[in-house]
C-alpha positions as CSV (number, residue, x, y, z in Angstrom):
1,M,0.0,0.0,0.0
2,L,1.2,3.5,-0.9
3,D,1.8,5.9,2.0
4,L,0.1,9.3,1.8
5,N,3.1,11.3,0.8
6,S,3.9,9.0,-2.1
7,F,0.3,9.1,-3.2
8,L,0.3,12.9,-3.1
9,A,3.4,13.0,-5.3
10,L,2.0,10.7,-8.0
11,P,1.3,12.1,-11.5
12,T,-2.4,12.9,-11.9
13,A,-2.7,10.2,-14.6
14,E,-1.5,7.6,-12.1
15,V,-3.9,8.7,-9.4
16,A,-6.7,8.5,-12.0
17,R,-5.6,5.0,-12.9
18,L,-5.8,3.9,-9.3
19,V,-9.1,5.6,-8.6
20,A,-10.6,4.2,-11.9
21,E,-9.8,0.6,-11.2
22,R,-13.5,0.3,-10.6
23,P,-16.2,2.9,-11.6
24,R,-16.7,5.3,-8.7
25,T,-19.6,7.6,-8.0
26,C,-19.0,10.8,-6.1
27,V,-21.7,13.1,-4.8
28,F,-20.4,16.7,-4.6
29,P,-23.2,19.2,-3.8
30,I,-21.4,22.5,-4.5
31,N,-22.3,24.6,-1.5
32,G,-21.3,27.9,0.1
33,T,-20.9,29.6,-3.3
34,R,-22.4,32.9,-2.1
35,R,-19.9,33.1,0.7
36,W,-17.0,32.1,-1.6
37,Y,-18.0,34.7,-4.1
38,L,-18.3,37.6,-1.7
39,L,-15.1,36.7,0.1
40,E,-13.1,36.4,-3.2
41,R,-14.7,39.4,-5.0
42,L,-15.6,41.8,-2.2
43,L,-12.6,41.2,0.1
44,G,-10.3,40.1,-2.8
45,E,-10.5,41.4,-6.3
46,W,-12.6,44.6,-5.8
47,A,-10.5,45.7,-2.8
48,A,-7.2,45.0,-4.5
49,E,-8.3,46.7,-7.8
50,G,-9.9,49.6,-6.0
51,G,-13.2,48.8,-7.8
52,A,-16.8,48.9,-6.6
53,P,-19.2,46.0,-6.3
54,P,-22.1,45.8,-8.8
55,S,-24.5,48.6,-8.4
56,S,-27.7,46.5,-8.7
57,E,-29.0,43.2,-7.5
58,A,-29.2,42.0,-11.1
59,E,-25.5,42.9,-11.8
60,Y,-24.5,41.1,-8.6
61,L,-26.4,38.0,-9.4
62,S,-25.2,37.9,-13.0
63,D,-21.5,38.2,-12.0
64,Y,-22.0,35.7,-9.2
65,L,-23.5,33.1,-11.5
66,A,-20.8,33.6,-14.1
67,R,-18.0,33.1,-11.5
68,T,-19.8,30.1,-10.0
69,A,-20.2,28.5,-13.4
70,Q,-16.4,28.9,-14.0
71,A,-15.8,27.2,-10.7
72,Q,-18.2,24.5,-11.4
73,V,-16.5,23.5,-14.6
74,A,-13.1,23.6,-13.0
75,L,-14.2,21.4,-10.1
76,A,-15.8,18.8,-12.4
77,R,-12.6,18.8,-14.4
78,L,-10.6,18.2,-11.2
79,F,-12.7,15.2,-10.2
80,F,-12.8,13.6,-13.6
81,S,-9.0,14.1,-14.2
82,H,-8.5,12.2,-10.9
83,G,-10.4,9.1,-12.1
84,I,-14.0,9.7,-10.8
85,R,-16.4,8.1,-13.2
86,T,-19.7,9.6,-12.1
87,L,-20.1,13.0,-10.4
88,M,-23.4,14.1,-9.0
89,V,-23.9,17.8,-8.4
90,S,-27.1,19.2,-6.8
91,L,-27.8,22.5,-8.5
92,F,-31.2,23.7,-7.4
93,G,-33.4,22.7,-4.5
94,S,-36.9,23.9,-3.7
95,S,-35.6,25.8,-0.7
96,L,-33.9,28.3,-3.1
97,L,-37.3,29.5,-4.2
98,E,-37.4,31.4,-0.9
99,R,-34.6,33.7,-2.0
100,G,-37.0,35.9,-4.1
101,D,-38.1,36.3,-7.7
102,D,-35.0,38.1,-8.9
103,Y,-32.7,35.3,-7.6
104,V,-34.9,32.6,-9.2
105,S,-35.3,34.4,-12.5
106,I,-31.7,35.2,-13.0
107,G,-30.6,31.9,-11.5
108,F,-32.7,30.0,-14.0
109,E,-32.2,32.2,-17.1
110,E,-28.5,32.8,-16.6
111,G,-27.4,30.1,-14.2
112,L,-29.2,26.9,-15.2
113,A,-29.5,27.9,-18.9
114,R,-25.7,28.5,-19.0
115,I,-25.3,24.7,-18.7
116,G,-26.9,24.3,-22.1
117,R,-25.7,27.5,-23.8
118,D,-22.3,28.4,-22.6
119,P,-19.5,27.2,-25.0
120,A,-17.2,26.6,-22.0
121,Y,-19.5,23.9,-20.8
122,H,-19.8,22.3,-24.2
123,D,-16.0,22.4,-24.7
124,F,-15.6,20.7,-21.4
125,Y,-18.2,18.0,-22.2
126,R,-16.4,17.3,-25.5
127,E,-12.8,17.4,-24.2
128,M,-13.4,15.1,-21.3
129,G,-16.0,12.8,-22.9
130,V,-18.7,13.8,-20.4
131,R,-22.3,12.6,-20.8
132,V,-24.8,14.9,-19.0
133,R,-27.9,13.8,-17.3
134,F,-30.4,15.9,-15.3
135,Y,-32.4,14.3,-12.5
136,G,-35.0,15.3,-10.0
137,D,-38.6,16.7,-10.2
138,Y,-37.7,19.6,-12.6
139,R,-40.1,18.4,-15.3
140,R,-43.0,18.8,-12.8
141,V,-41.7,21.9,-11.0
142,L,-40.3,24.2,-13.8
143,P,-43.6,24.6,-15.8
144,G,-45.4,25.9,-12.7
145,L,-42.7,28.5,-12.3
146,G,-42.8,29.6,-15.9
147,Y,-39.6,28.0,-17.0
148,A,-40.9,25.0,-19.1
149,H,-38.6,26.1,-21.9
150,L,-35.6,25.1,-19.9
151,I,-36.7,21.5,-20.1
152,D,-36.2,21.5,-23.8
153,L,-32.7,23.0,-23.3
154,F,-31.8,20.3,-20.8
155,D,-33.0,17.6,-23.2
156,E,-30.8,19.1,-26.0
157,V,-27.8,18.9,-23.7
158,M,-28.5,15.3,-22.8
159,A,-29.0,14.4,-26.5
160,A,-25.8,16.2,-27.6
161,T,-23.7,14.4,-25.0
162,R,-25.4,11.0,-25.2
163,G,-22.4,9.5,-27.1
164,N,-19.8,10.5,-24.6
165,D,-18.7,7.6,-22.5
166,R,-15.7,8.5,-20.4
167,H,-17.5,10.3,-17.6
168,L,-21.0,11.0,-16.4
169,L,-22.1,14.3,-14.9
170,M,-25.5,14.2,-13.1
171,F,-27.1,17.6,-12.4
172,G,-29.8,17.5,-9.7
173,L,-32.7,19.9,-10.0
174,C,-35.5,19.8,-7.4
175,A,-34.4,16.4,-6.2
176,D,-35.2,17.2,-2.5
177,D,-38.7,15.8,-2.5
178,P,-39.0,12.8,-5.0
179,V,-42.0,11.1,-3.6
180,E,-44.6,12.1,-6.2
181,T,-42.2,11.4,-9.1
182,V,-41.2,8.0,-7.8
183,A,-44.8,7.1,-7.2
184,Q,-45.7,8.0,-10.8
185,L,-42.7,6.0,-12.2
186,A,-43.8,3.0,-10.2
187,I,-47.4,3.2,-11.4
188,A,-46.2,3.6,-15.0
189,H,-43.9,0.6,-14.7
190,H,-46.8,-1.5,-13.3
191,Q,-49.1,-0.5,-16.1
192,A,-46.5,-1.4,-18.7
193,H,-45.2,-4.7,-17.1
194,G,-47.9,-5.8,-14.8
195,R,-45.7,-5.8,-11.8
196,P,-44.0,-3.4,-9.4
197,P,-40.5,-2.2,-10.5
198,T,-37.4,-3.5,-8.7
199,K,-35.2,-1.0,-6.9
200,R,-32.7,-1.1,-9.8
201,E,-35.5,-0.5,-12.4
202,L,-36.9,2.3,-10.3
203,T,-33.5,4.0,-9.8
204,A,-32.8,3.8,-13.6
205,A,-36.1,5.3,-14.4
206,Y,-35.6,8.2,-12.0
207,Y,-32.0,9.0,-12.9
208,G,-32.1,8.0,-16.6
209,E,-29.1,5.8,-16.0
210,E,-28.4,2.6,-14.2
211,L,-26.6,3.7,-11.0
212,D,-25.6,1.6,-8.0
213,G,-24.4,2.9,-4.7
214,V,-22.5,6.1,-3.9
215,D,-18.8,5.7,-3.1
216,L,-18.0,9.2,-1.8
217,F,-20.1,12.1,-0.6
218,I,-18.1,15.4,-0.2
219,G,-20.2,18.0,1.5
220,F,-19.6,21.4,3.1
221,D,-20.6,22.9,6.4
222,K,-23.0,21.1,8.7
223,P,-22.7,17.3,8.1
224,C,-25.8,16.0,6.2
225,V,-26.7,14.1,3.1
226,F,-29.3,15.3,0.6
227,D,-30.6,15.2,-3.0
228,V,-29.6,11.6,-3.8
229,P,-32.9,9.7,-3.5
230,L,-33.0,5.9,-4.0
231,L,-29.2,5.4,-4.2
232,D,-27.5,3.1,-1.7
233,M,-25.5,5.2,0.7
234,G,-24.6,2.4,3.1
235,D,-21.1,2.0,1.8
236,A,-20.4,5.6,1.0
237,D,-17.4,7.4,2.6
238,L,-18.6,10.8,3.9
239,Y,-16.4,13.8,3.9
240,Y,-17.2,17.4,4.8
241,L,-15.1,20.4,3.8
242,V,-14.5,23.2,6.3
243,S,-14.3,25.9,3.6
244,P,-17.0,26.4,0.9
245,S,-16.9,23.8,-1.9
246,P,-15.3,26.1,-4.6
247,Y,-12.2,26.2,-2.4
248,L,-11.6,22.5,-2.9
249,A,-7.9,22.1,-3.9
250,E,-6.2,19.3,-5.8
251,R,-4.1,18.3,-2.8
252,Q,-7.2,18.2,-0.6
253,L,-9.0,16.0,-3.1
254,R,-6.0,13.7,-3.2
255,R,-6.0,13.3,0.5
256,I,-9.7,12.4,0.4
257,L,-9.1,9.9,-2.4
258,Y,-6.2,8.4,-0.4
259,D,-8.4,8.0,2.6
260,H,-11.1,6.4,0.4
261,L,-8.8,4.0,-1.4
262,Y,-6.5,2.9,1.5
263,A,-7.1,4.3,5.0
264,R,-10.8,3.1,5.3
265,R,-10.3,-0.2,3.5
266,M,-9.6,-3.0,5.9
267,A,-10.8,-6.6,6.5
268,E,-13.3,-7.3,9.2
269,Q,-11.3,-7.2,12.5
270,D,-11.4,-9.9,15.2
271,Y,-10.5,-7.6,18.1
272,T,-9.7,-10.7,20.3
273,D,-6.7,-11.2,18.0
274,L,-5.2,-7.8,18.7
275,S,-2.0,-7.6,20.8
276,P,-2.1,-6.1,24.3
277,A,-0.1,-3.2,22.9
278,A,-2.7,-2.6,20.2
279,L,-5.6,-2.8,22.6
280,Q,-3.9,-0.4,25.0
281,A,-3.4,2.1,22.1
282,M,-7.1,1.8,21.3
283,K,-8.1,2.3,24.9
284,T,-5.8,5.3,25.3
285,F,-7.3,7.0,22.2
286,Y,-10.9,6.3,23.2
287,D,-10.3,7.4,26.8
288,L,-8.9,10.7,25.6
289,N,-11.9,11.3,23.3
290,R,-14.7,9.7,25.4
291,E,-16.8,12.9,25.2
292,A,-15.8,13.9,21.7
293,T,-18.4,13.9,18.9
294,L,-17.6,14.5,15.2
295,G,-19.9,17.0,13.7
296,L,-20.3,19.5,16.6
297,G,-20.0,23.1,15.8
298,R,-20.9,26.7,17.0
299,K,-22.5,29.7,15.5
300,H,-20.1,32.6,15.1
301,A,-21.6,35.6,17.0
302,A,-20.4,38.3,14.7
303,G,-20.6,36.6,11.3
304,D,-23.7,34.4,12.1
305,F,-22.2,31.4,10.4
306,W,-21.8,27.8,11.6
307,Y,-18.3,26.4,12.0
308,P,-17.0,23.0,13.2
309,V,-15.1,22.8,16.4
310,P,-12.0,20.6,17.0
311,Q,-13.0,17.3,18.7
312,V,-10.3,14.7,18.4
313,R,-7.2,14.7,20.5
314,L,-4.3,12.4,19.6
315,P,-2.3,10.5,22.2
316,D,1.5,11.1,22.2
317,G,3.1,9.1,19.4
318,M,-0.1,8.8,17.3
319,E,0.2,10.4,13.9
320,G,-2.3,13.0,12.7
């Protein structure tokens, strides 16, 4: 087994080969984009250049969506270049409707439409052999919001990339409450075949692709899992970034992949076979962390944002 430093030093193509030894599905809901945008633009570029922020809400949203789209393509390229076969990205949940009509209008017409119209996306699909699928309840939700025309655009993207077979990019739209759609799919299957669908058949009908379980889930902020209905998460390795998703760096992704490939992989342990020294090391660690809980955090008083607090303490001689 490679050690971590050796893995981090490998050429990207070799990391991709190791990761792609079997097809892997990674869920990466890009989150914290508004915080990332404001920190980079307001505290970064505008301050350094002596410029002023956009003068209107529409200008702000347009610039925000353009920057977020660039980051989205770069992140997908990072994952695929490191051997991930299927990347699932949740784009729009029903809760975002609460941000107001301007946000929804510009978000749909400039943000979501960009996936189908922006040449940068199409160049990316072609260069990396990316097949695109959209999943979720968008066919039911978008017409009611006045954006039925986007469904045709999404269908065009899926048709145009259907022949690409190196990677699969799944965009989630309104996938937070799938009950009605799943029920309709089950009824349609029973009417066509005279029997209820199997889980595999129902999953394929919902996603438009045959998908098995999730291998990695990389979230941000408060640990939770969302927008991946029907998929088996029992064997997924869960990771949560401390900084917003667009800050994910290559070295950081490699550390996650190393943990996924090697650190978490072990045969079922018979603890009665452990040596007294190994048992003592385990007891020392657990005693030191008996009241520690991964996932705890606090709300920052001034910034009103949640942040995780350190929990694990390592005994002397145990590596971090």
